[in-house]
C-alpha positions as CSV (number, residue, x, y, z in Angstrom):
1,M,7.0,9.2,39.9
2,A,6.5,6.2,37.6
3,S,4.8,6.6,34.4
4,T,1.6,5.6,33.9
5,P,0.7,3.0,31.3
6,K,-1.1,5.6,29.3
7,E,2.0,8.0,29.1
8,T,4.3,5.1,28.0
9,S,1.7,3.9,25.5
10,S,1.7,7.7,24.1
11,K,5.7,7.9,24.0
12,R,6.3,4.7,22.2
13,A,3.6,5.8,19.9
14,A,5.4,9.3,19.3
15,V,9.0,7.7,19.1
16,Q,7.9,5.0,16.4
17,A,6.4,7.7,14.4
18,S,9.4,9.6,14.4
19,V,11.5,6.6,13.4
20,L,8.9,5.6,10.7
21,L,8.9,9.7,9.7
22,A,12.8,9.7,9.6
23,T,12.9,6.4,7.7
24,E,10.7,7.6,4.8
25,S,12.4,11.1,4.7
26,L,15.9,9.5,4.3
27,L,14.5,7.5,1.4
28,E,12.9,10.6,-0.3
29,E,16.5,12.0,-0.1
30,G,17.6,9.0,-2.3
31,S,18.9,6.3,0.4
32,S,18.1,2.7,-0.7
33,F,16.8,0.7,2.0
34,A,19.3,-1.9,1.8
35,D,22.1,0.9,2.6
36,L,20.1,2.6,5.3
37,G,21.9,2.1,8.5
38,I,20.1,1.7,11.7
39,E,22.4,4.5,13.2
40,R,21.5,7.0,10.4
41,I,17.6,6.2,11.0
42,A,17.9,6.9,14.8
43,T,20.0,10.0,14.5
44,R,17.5,11.3,12.0
45,A,14.8,10.5,14.5
46,G,16.8,11.9,17.5
47,I,16.8,8.9,19.5
48,S,19.9,6.5,20.2
49,R,20.6,3.2,18.6
50,T,19.6,1.4,21.8
51,A,16.7,3.0,21.9
52,F,15.8,2.0,18.2
53,Y,16.2,-1.5,19.4
54,F,13.6,-1.1,22.2
55,Y,10.9,-0.3,19.7
56,F,12.0,-2.4,16.4
57,K,13.6,-5.6,16.2
58,D,15.5,-4.9,13.6
59,K,15.1,-3.1,10.2
60,K,12.6,-5.8,8.8
61,D,10.3,-5.2,11.9
62,L,10.7,-1.3,10.7
63,L,10.0,-1.9,7.2
64,K,7.0,-4.1,8.1
65,Q,5.6,-1.2,10.2
66,L,6.2,1.3,7.4
67,T,4.2,-0.9,5.1
68,E,1.4,-1.8,7.3
69,E,0.6,1.8,7.7
70,I,1.0,2.6,3.6
71,S,-1.5,-0.8,3.3
72,A,-3.8,0.8,5.7
73,Q,-4.1,4.0,3.7
74,L,-4.4,2.3,0.6
75,Y,-7.1,-0.1,1.7
76,E,-9.0,2.7,2.9
77,Q,-9.3,4.1,-0.8
78,A,-9.5,0.8,-2.5
79,D,-12.9,0.2,0.0
80,I,-14.5,2.9,-1.9
81,W,-15.1,0.5,-4.4
82,F,-15.0,-2.8,-2.2
83,S,-18.0,-1.7,-0.2
84,G,-19.2,0.7,-2.5
85,A,-23.1,0.6,-3.5
86,G,-23.3,3.5,-5.7
87,D,-22.2,3.8,-9.1
88,P,-19.2,1.3,-9.2
89,V,-17.9,3.1,-12.4
90,E,-17.4,6.1,-10.4
91,E,-16.2,4.4,-7.2
92,M,-13.8,2.4,-8.9
93,R,-12.4,5.6,-10.8
94,T,-12.4,7.6,-7.5
95,A,-10.7,4.6,-5.8
96,L,-7.8,4.3,-8.3
97,Q,-6.9,8.2,-8.3
98,R,-6.7,8.2,-4.6
99,I,-4.6,4.9,-4.8
100,G,-2.4,6.5,-7.4
101,E,-1.9,9.5,-5.4
102,I,-0.9,7.9,-2.5
103,Y,1.8,5.8,-4.7
104,R,3.1,9.5,-5.8
105,A,3.0,10.8,-2.3
106,H,5.1,7.7,-0.9
107,G,6.9,6.5,-3.9
108,P,10.3,6.0,-2.0
109,L,8.6,3.9,0.8
110,L,6.9,2.0,-1.8
111,R,10.0,1.4,-3.9
112,A,11.8,0.4,-0.7
113,I,9.0,-2.4,0.1
114,V,9.5,-3.9,-3.3
115,E,12.7,-3.8,-3.1
116,A,13.1,-5.5,0.1
117,S,10.7,-8.3,-0.7
118,T,13.2,-9.3,-3.5
119,Y,15.9,-10.4,-1.1
120,E,13.9,-10.5,2.4
121,P,11.8,-13.5,2.1
122,E,10.0,-12.5,5.5
123,V,9.2,-9.0,3.8
124,A,8.3,-10.8,0.6
125,E,5.7,-13.1,2.5
126,F,4.3,-10.0,4.6
127,W,3.8,-7.8,1.4
128,R,2.1,-11.0,-0.4
129,T,-0.3,-11.2,2.9
130,L,-1.2,-7.7,2.8
131,L,-1.9,-7.9,-1.2
132,G,-4.2,-10.8,-0.3
133,R,-6.5,-8.8,1.5
134,F,-7.3,-6.7,-1.3
135,V,-7.3,-9.8,-3.3
136,D,-10.2,-11.1,-1.0
137,A,-11.9,-8.1,-0.9
138,A,-12.0,-7.7,-4.6
139,A,-13.4,-11.5,-4.8
140,D,-16.3,-10.3,-2.7
141,R,-17.2,-7.3,-4.5
142,M,-17.3,-9.6,-7.6
143,D,-19.4,-12.2,-6.0
144,R,-21.8,-9.1,-5.3
145,A,-21.6,-8.0,-8.8
146,Q,-22.8,-11.3,-10.3
147,A,-25.5,-11.8,-7.9
148,E,-26.8,-8.1,-9.1
149,G,-26.6,-9.3,-12.7
150,A,-22.9,-9.0,-14.2
151,P,-21.5,-11.7,-16.4
152,P,-20.0,-14.7,-14.6
153,I,-16.4,-14.8,-14.0
154,A,-13.8,-16.9,-11.9
155,T,-13.7,-14.2,-9.4
156,R,-10.9,-15.3,-7.3
157,P,-8.3,-15.9,-10.1
158,A,-9.8,-12.7,-11.6
159,A,-9.3,-10.9,-8.2
160,F,-5.7,-12.0,-8.0
161,A,-4.8,-11.0,-11.3
162,L,-6.5,-7.5,-11.2
163,A,-5.2,-6.8,-7.7
164,W,-1.5,-7.5,-8.7
165,M,-1.9,-6.0,-12.2
166,T,-2.8,-2.6,-10.3
167,E,0.3,-3.2,-7.6
168,R,2.4,-3.9,-10.5
169,T,0.9,-0.7,-12.7
170,F,1.7,1.7,-10.3
171,Y,5.1,0.5,-9.1
172,E,6.0,0.6,-12.4
173,Q,4.9,4.3,-12.8
174,L,7.1,4.9,-9.7
175,V,10.0,3.6,-10.9
176,Q,10.1,5.0,-14.6
177,D,9.3,8.3,-13.1
178,E,5.6,8.5,-14.4
179,P,5.5,7.4,-17.9
180,F,1.9,8.3,-18.1
181,V,-0.3,10.8,-16.7
182,L,-1.8,9.6,-13.4
183,E,-5.3,10.4,-14.7
184,E,-4.7,8.7,-18.0
185,L,-3.6,5.7,-16.3
186,V,-6.5,5.5,-13.9
187,E,-9.0,5.4,-16.8
188,G,-7.3,2.4,-18.3
189,L,-7.2,0.8,-15.0
190,T,-10.7,1.8,-14.5
191,E,-12.0,0.4,-17.8
192,I,-10.0,-3.0,-17.4
193,W,-11.6,-3.7,-14.1
194,V,-15.2,-2.4,-15.2
195,R,-15.1,-4.7,-18.2
196,A,-13.7,-7.5,-16.2
197,V,-16.3,-7.5,-13.3
198,H,-19.1,-5.8,-14.9
199,G,-18.8,-6.5,-18.6
200,A,-19.5,-3.3,-19.8
201,R,-17.2,-0.2,-20.8
202,P,-16.7,2.7,-18.0
203,D,-18.8,4.8,-20.3
204,A,-21.4,2.3,-21.4
């Protein structure tokens, strides 16, 4: 009996999820993305090399799907502040704390994304585009803050600088084996964001 479209879609999602999980587990074990072969990924995921190419065009396509997944998680937490209507300091602190926890939980994957972006122009452009979503949302939140009385600031350049500062800070926290306690790092970032956007200290 032929498979229904629903069954086919469900199987595809399950296989893709197993491949993504296999890739992340191999990265966690110390493999670099550049040295990680498709055969090894497929074996860990329990599928054939041929099956891998049925679901992914190549390793870049795989990495892009992994990146989309982690970016969605990060954006969900950042949106606590982007869309917030409560205390902006607490919203910022909560968002940054949860983003930091995602970086800590998925460190090998995030390192692989940044690693690949240094030698794969397609991956680099893809990562910049995803970060652009954070820049756009931050600029919108800044515009709203100014409409509510925050000091004037060039929202788009400031949003670009702050978003990339945060990305670089959490990444360096990973590659340098957490030189700062996460909570202390979050407090430092919160102060920078709140001073820049709202013109006040977090404890003011």
